[in-house]
MISE-49725 format. One line per field, with one value per residue (C-alpha): residue in one letter; x, y, z; residue number from 0. Coordinates in nm, 4 decimals, padded with zeros to 6 digits. Example, Ala and Ser with C-alpha at 12.3 -4.5 7.8 and 13.67 -1.06 7.14 Angstrom:
! residues 2
type A_S
u 01.2300_01.3670
v -00.4500_-00.1060
w 00.7800_00.7140
seq 0_1
END
This chain:
! residues 331
type M_F_N_P_A_S_V_H_V_T_E_V_P_I_P_V_E_S_P_A_D_D_G_P_V_Y_P_S_V_I_D_V_G_T_D_G_S_V_Y_F_G_Q_L_N_T_S_E_A_I_F_G_N_F_G_I_F_R_Y_S_G_G_G_I_V_Q_T_L_P_F_P_Q_Q_N_M_T_A_G_G_V_D_A_I_D_A_H_D_S_P_T_V_V_W_S_S_T_Y_K_D_N_S_Q_I_L_A_F_G_D_N_L_E_C_G_A_N_G_N_V_A_S_A_C_S_F_S_G_L_A_G_F_I_Y_S_L_V_V_A_R_D_G_T_V_W_T_A_G_A_N_C_C_G_A_G_A_G_A_Y_P_A_Q_F_P_S_D_A_A_A_N_S_S_I_A_I_L_A_N_G_P_N_S_H_V_W_G_L_L_E_P_S_G_P_M_Y_E_F_D_S_N_G_A_V_L_N_T_Y_E_L_L_P_G_S_T_L_Q_G_I_D_V_L_V_Q_G_P_D_G_N_L_W_F_T_D_A_G_H_N_A_I_A_R_M_T_P_S_G_V_I_T_E_F_P_I_P_T_A_N_S_G_V_E_S_I_A_V_S_T_D_G_A_L_W_F_T_E_T_T_A_S_K_V_G_R_I_D_I_T_G_K_I_Y_D_F_T_L_P_T_P_N_A_G_P_T_A_I_A_P_A_P_P_L_A_P_A_T_A_G_R_L_W_F_T_E_T_S_A_N_K_I_A_S_I_T_Y
u 02.7982_02.4554_02.3897_02.0833_02.0655_01.9789_01.6606_01.3438_00.9793_00.7111_00.3471_00.0690_-00.2877_-00.5489_-00.8071_-01.1147_-01.2059_-01.3546_-01.6327_-01.6308_-01.9782_-01.9114_-01.6356_-01.4331_-01.1407_-00.7638_-00.4600_-00.3420_-00.0935_00.1516_00.3994_00.5928_00.5875_00.8846_00.7573_00.7808_00.4044_00.2930_00.0038_-00.1813_-00.4953_-00.7549_-00.9585_-01.3172_-01.4606_-01.8143_-02.1047_-02.2853_-02.3945_-02.1226_-01.7868_-01.5686_-01.2291_-01.0050_-00.6649_-00.5116_-00.2202_-00.0013_00.2554_00.3530_00.0327_-00.3153_-00.4257_-00.6282_-00.8603_-00.9071_-01.1809_-01.1183_-01.3313_-01.6124_-01.7248_-02.0940_-02.3248_-02.0306_-01.9829_-01.6991_-01.4289_-01.0589_-00.7302_-00.5149_-00.2011_-00.0466_00.2480_00.3278_00.6989_00.7392_00.5627_00.3825_00.0582_-00.0373_-00.1656_-00.3606_-00.5997_-00.9303_-01.1715_-01.5403_-01.8729_-02.1187_-02.4664_-02.6236_-02.4571_-02.5231_-02.1779_-01.9584_-01.6749_-01.3180_-01.0430_-01.0065_-00.6809_-00.7163_-00.4966_-00.4853_-00.2165_-00.0880_-00.3814_-00.6230_-00.8451_-00.9309_-01.0059_-01.0129_-00.6754_-00.8195_-00.8086_-01.1103_-01.2652_-01.0936_-01.2306_-00.9937_-00.7988_-00.4784_-00.2481_00.0735_00.1285_00.4661_00.5818_00.8525_01.1761_01.0406_00.7454_00.4774_00.2385_00.2308_-00.0372_-00.0820_-00.2894_-00.5616_-00.7798_-00.6495_-00.4168_-00.4372_-00.6080_-00.6251_-00.3902_-00.0362_-00.0973_00.1027_-00.0212_00.2419_00.1625_00.2010_00.1585_-00.2059_-00.1298_00.0925_-00.1405_-00.4316_-00.2551_-00.1695_-00.3616_-00.1756_00.0849_00.3422_00.5611_00.8779_01.1452_01.4547_01.7833_01.8467_01.6035_01.3193_01.0043_01.0127_00.7231_00.6436_00.3407_00.2141_00.2168_00.5230_00.6507_00.8027_00.9866_00.9530_01.1587_00.9551_01.0506_00.9062_00.5919_00.5084_00.6336_00.8285_01.2044_01.3170_01.1557_01.3187_01.1781_01.1884_01.3312_01.1066_00.8885_00.8959_00.5754_00.5026_00.2455_00.1616_00.1609_00.5098_00.7190_00.9638_01.2158_01.5474_01.8177_02.1033_02.3358_02.1364_01.9878_01.6235_01.5220_01.1955_01.0332_00.9804_00.7354_00.7571_01.1216_01.0920_01.3677_01.4707_01.5704_01.8168_01.8047_02.0744_01.9776_02.0657_01.8265_02.0653_01.8838_02.0364_01.8180_01.8907_01.6917_01.5065_01.6089_01.2483_01.0706_00.7326_00.7697_00.5052_00.7444_00.5594_00.6716_01.0214_01.1671_01.5084_01.6241_01.8443_02.1377_02.1792_01.9994_01.6538_01.3779_01.0884_00.7751_00.7106_00.3331_00.2863_00.5775_00.4826_00.8366_01.0219_01.3535_01.6634_01.8967_02.2106_02.3461_02.5761_02.2745_02.3147_01.9689_01.8377_01.4737_01.2958_00.9826_00.7152_00.5799_00.2238_00.1803_00.0118_00.0280_00.0315_00.2804_00.2226_00.3210_00.6453_00.7942_01.1042_01.1020_01.2842_01.6419_01.5549_01.2247_01.1894_01.3359_00.9908_00.8898_01.1064_01.3260_01.0701_00.6954_00.4779_00.1200_00.0044_-00.3130_-00.4258_-00.3548_-00.5122_-00.1906_00.0865_00.4406_00.7861_01.1204_01.4405_01.7943
v 00.2048_00.0797_-00.2859_-00.4281_-00.7130_-00.4629_-00.3426_-00.4243_-00.3491_-00.3190_-00.3024_-00.1424_-00.2434_00.0309_-00.1273_00.0829_00.2495_00.5936_00.5051_00.1296_00.1134_00.3657_00.2495_00.1707_00.3670_00.3345_00.5237_00.7689_01.0308_01.0304_01.2534_01.2485_01.5392_01.6749_01.4900_01.1592_01.1195_00.9722_01.1488_00.9908_01.0588_00.8341_00.8532_00.7441_00.6487_00.5999_00.8295_00.7402_01.0069_01.1389_01.1373_00.8561_01.0147_01.1565_01.2507_00.9892_01.0059_00.7155_00.7551_00.3956_00.3007_00.3225_00.5077_00.8207_00.9761_01.3479_01.4481_01.7175_02.0292_02.0115_01.6514_01.6365_01.6161_01.5547_01.2743_01.1282_01.2759_01.2282_01.3706_01.4548_01.6153_01.6579_01.8434_01.7665_01.8472_02.2139_02.3688_02.2665_02.2883_01.9977_02.1265_01.9186_01.9455_01.7619_01.6953_01.6701_01.7314_01.9499_01.7975_02.1413_02.2524_02.0718_02.1046_02.2142_01.9626_02.0682_02.1045_02.3124_02.3744_02.2874_02.2738_02.1581_02.1689_01.8114_01.7130_01.7512_02.0453_02.1129_02.4551_02.6178_02.7919_03.1205_02.9738_02.9975_02.7017_02.6164_02.5069_02.2190_01.9435_02.0050_01.7053_01.8866_02.1057_02.2687_02.5122_02.7081_02.8080_03.1593_03.0129_03.0669_02.7870_02.6703_02.4503_02.2650_01.9820_01.9427_02.2258_02.4585_02.6194_02.7903_03.0951_03.2701_03.4487_03.3126_03.0714_03.1207_02.9272_02.8027_02.9618_02.6704_02.7864_02.7362_02.5627_02.3043_02.2566_02.1852_01.8657_01.7572_01.5584_01.6732_01.9358_01.8448_02.0838_02.0483_02.2698_02.2561_02.4138_02.7895_02.7993_02.7955_02.5890_02.3509_02.1743_01.8860_01.8343_01.4785_01.2568_01.3612_01.6989_01.9443_02.0593_02.4226_02.6438_02.9247_03.2549_03.3569_03.5022_03.1904_03.3023_03.0523_03.1166_02.8092_02.5177_02.1789_01.8938_01.5367_01.2491_01.1081_00.8313_00.9556_00.8935_01.0185_00.8696_00.9489_01.2612_01.2585_01.1961_01.4866_01.5792_01.7601_01.5059_01.5309_01.6166_01.9309_01.7850_01.7082_01.3418_01.2012_00.8693_00.7760_00.4897_00.5154_00.4094_00.2084_00.4267_00.6872_01.0124_01.2796_01.6328_01.8940_02.2598_02.3216_02.0506_01.7606_01.4300_01.0929_00.7858_00.4775_00.1610_-00.0149_-00.3827_-00.5048_-00.4870_-00.3104_-00.1980_00.0733_00.3202_00.6092_00.8202_00.9201_01.0703_01.1596_00.9613_01.0795_00.8671_01.0727_00.8346_00.8295_00.5714_00.5068_00.2936_00.0294_00.0013_-00.2794_-00.4894_-00.4364_-00.3304_-00.0347_00.0658_00.2643_00.4612_00.6478_00.9535_00.7351_00.5520_00.2227_00.0681_-00.1970_-00.2957_-00.4908_-00.7064_-00.6184_-00.8783_-00.8442_-00.9563_-00.7047_-00.4379_-00.1543_00.0902_00.4477_00.7546_00.7611_01.0096_01.0208_01.0651_01.3896_01.3366_01.4226_01.2329_00.9570_00.6224_00.4640_00.6691_00.4593_00.5976_00.6162_00.5573_00.4644_00.3736_00.0313_00.1234_-00.2258_-00.3752_-00.0882_-00.0513_00.1934_00.0650_00.1750_00.0745_00.0914_00.0316
w 06.8882_06.7869_06.8669_06.6851_06.9338_07.2080_07.0352_07.2269_07.1462_07.4147_07.3049_07.5096_07.4184_07.4193_07.6503_07.5770_07.2533_07.2767_07.3489_07.3008_07.1432_06.8650_06.6330_06.4448_06.5852_06.5749_06.7115_06.4492_06.5748_06.8665_07.0508_07.3795_07.6239_07.8162_08.1246_07.9406_07.9040_07.5732_07.4009_07.1129_06.9156_06.7579_06.4408_06.3942_06.0577_06.1852_06.1020_06.4242_06.6704_06.9028_06.7325_06.8573_06.9024_07.1693_07.3041_07.5329_07.7784_07.8860_08.1650_08.2332_08.4151_08.2732_07.9623_08.0398_07.7835_07.7283_07.4869_07.2261_07.2388_07.1479_07.1053_07.1868_06.8845_06.6521_06.4013_06.1953_06.4156_06.4572_06.5789_06.2780_06.4275_06.7720_06.9277_07.2911_07.3160_07.2163_07.5171_07.8393_07.6414_07.4208_07.0877_06.8407_06.5491_06.5496_06.2678_06.3405_06.1772_06.3679_06.3346_06.3647_06.0406_05.7145_05.5586_05.8515_05.8400_05.9078_06.1651_06.4785_06.6621_07.0270_07.3346_07.6938_07.9593_07.9842_07.7663_08.0587_07.9673_07.6067_07.4662_07.1249_07.1830_07.0506_06.7010_06.4787_06.2980_05.9727_05.6394_05.5781_05.7459_05.9429_05.9114_05.9984_06.3035_06.3710_06.6367_06.4530_06.6233_06.6792_06.8723_06.6090_06.5207_06.1584_06.0087_05.6815_05.5478_05.2877_05.1600_05.4271_05.5988_05.9350_06.0787_06.4128_06.6487_06.6336_06.3470_06.0291_05.7280_05.4882_05.1531_04.9150_04.5539_04.4609_04.1298_04.3012_04.5976_04.3620_04.2523_04.6059_04.8628_05.1775_05.2709_05.5403_05.7446_05.9539_06.1061_05.8887_05.7784_05.8041_06.1013_05.8503_05.8189_05.5207_05.3549_05.1224_04.9047_04.8862_04.6928_04.4887_04.6041_04.5520_04.8651_04.9735_05.2033_05.3656_05.5214_05.8597_05.7011_05.5018_05.1605_04.9489_04.9403_04.7452_04.5635_04.5033_04.2937_04.4222_04.2201_03.9461_04.0853_04.4440_04.6374_04.9882_05.2240_05.5843_05.8000_05.9563_05.6461_05.6906_05.9610_05.9998_06.0758_06.3267_06.0356_05.9510_05.6328_05.5628_05.5720_05.4411_05.3576_04.9924_04.9516_04.5743_04.5780_04.9043_05.0422_05.2959_05.1263_05.2391_05.0986_05.1587_05.2149_04.8486_04.7260_04.6519_04.7146_04.8035_04.8568_05.0681_04.9790_05.2614_05.2918_05.3111_04.9750_04.9569_05.3173_05.3038_05.4663_05.6244_05.9233_06.0386_06.3578_06.5031_06.8058_07.0894_06.9699_06.6519_06.4162_06.2573_06.2993_06.0637_06.0357_05.7700_05.7710_05.5192_05.6466_06.0136_06.0977_06.2474_06.0901_06.1853_05.9591_06.0628_05.8824_05.6706_05.5280_05.7170_05.7688_06.0054_06.0365_06.3084_06.2934_06.5497_06.7959_06.6626_06.3005_06.0720_06.3438_06.0906_06.2507_06.1343_06.3403_06.5417_06.7908_07.0137_07.3873_07.4820_07.6083_07.9694_07.9812_08.2450_08.1467_08.1625_07.8586_07.6261_07.3497_07.0720_07.0652_06.7701_06.6870_06.5716_06.3912_06.2898_06.6331_06.8335_07.0351_07.1010_07.1389_07.2499_07.1029_07.3048_07.1831
seq 0_1_2_3_4_5_6_7_8_9_10_11_12_13_14_15_16_17_18_19_20_21_22_23_24_25_26_27_28_29_30_31_32_33_34_35_36_37_38_39_40_41_42_43_44_45_46_47_48_49_50_51_52_53_54_55_56_57_58_59_60_61_62_63_64_65_66_67_68_69_70_71_72_73_74_75_76_77_78_79_80_81_82_83_84_85_86_87_88_89_90_91_92_93_94_95_96_97_98_99_100_101_102_103_104_105_106_107_108_109_110_111_112_113_114_115_116_117_118_119_120_121_122_123_124_125_126_127_128_129_130_131_132_133_134_135_136_137_138_139_140_141_142_143_144_145_146_147_148_149_150_151_152_153_154_155_156_157_158_159_160_161_162_163_164_165_166_167_168_169_170_171_172_173_174_175_176_177_178_179_180_181_182_183_184_185_186_187_188_189_190_191_192_193_194_195_196_197_198_199_200_201_202_203_204_205_206_207_208_209_210_211_212_213_214_215_216_217_218_219_220_221_222_223_224_225_226_227_228_229_230_231_232_233_234_235_236_237_238_239_240_241_242_243_244_245_246_247_248_249_250_251_252_253_254_255_256_257_258_259_260_261_262_263_264_265_266_267_268_269_270_271_272_273_274_275_276_277_278_279_280_281_282_283_284_285_286_287_288_289_290_291_292_293_294_295_296_297_298_299_300_301_302_303_304_305_306_307_308_309_310_311_312_313_314_315_316_317_318_319_320_321_322_323_324_325_326_327_328_329_330
END
């Protein structure tokens, strides 16, 4: 039985920005590998020479940086999506502007075993921004985001209807019911179910007033339903495979709810960016939320440690974008 008194948050400061003289930067996306190592990416909003961004690995000691490929002569870079738990190879998407090309600004899919050596993964450069990266249950890589989706060997773009996508800022993907990939269009839907080739099988509208924010807003829950964060209603939403939606209000008003992940105890945890809290919801809809040690930490992305990961990895890890920290929460 869950005991809220047993919840503990441990924060890990990021000691050196990447590099320290070319900011501002902040941790943006996070995932945990099967070995328990925590991988996170940073964004850089600077237009200075040499893009200030990277992949970092934390294994309970120091934080080690691995640069995306390529980085030299790049500006305004960032890591927009990461997947460290579906294979021994860490896969991520990085945005950067090549100074040798006037308008070349978009994402590349990259990879590196344990995050150590970066390569282009045989994927070509993309005209767009990949904010969602999913390895489907058949092993194929799916991508979605803004003004894109993927290209290259093994990458299957989700074919969101062009008329709907034109009114959307970001497209988000997740594995879901029926062993299919499902997707949401931000900021207000709808939800799509795709077949294995990317074609739309079913479309479901969200509730009026729903607003989505963030890049990890959708996940399949332990009950087989889809769960997503709804900042517009300040709620966590559950959708059945047939499209029936139930919403559960978050106790903290104007929480700025963003990302959601499934924990190993059969519940779901989510970040409240504005309230600087992390919350937990079980499949019955019972919600607890917990204030972080650092005020105004700005928690965003969240990811669970795999069930067999070392105990030092913690149960879930999340980014604190405003505090320039990553943090673990145990329960």
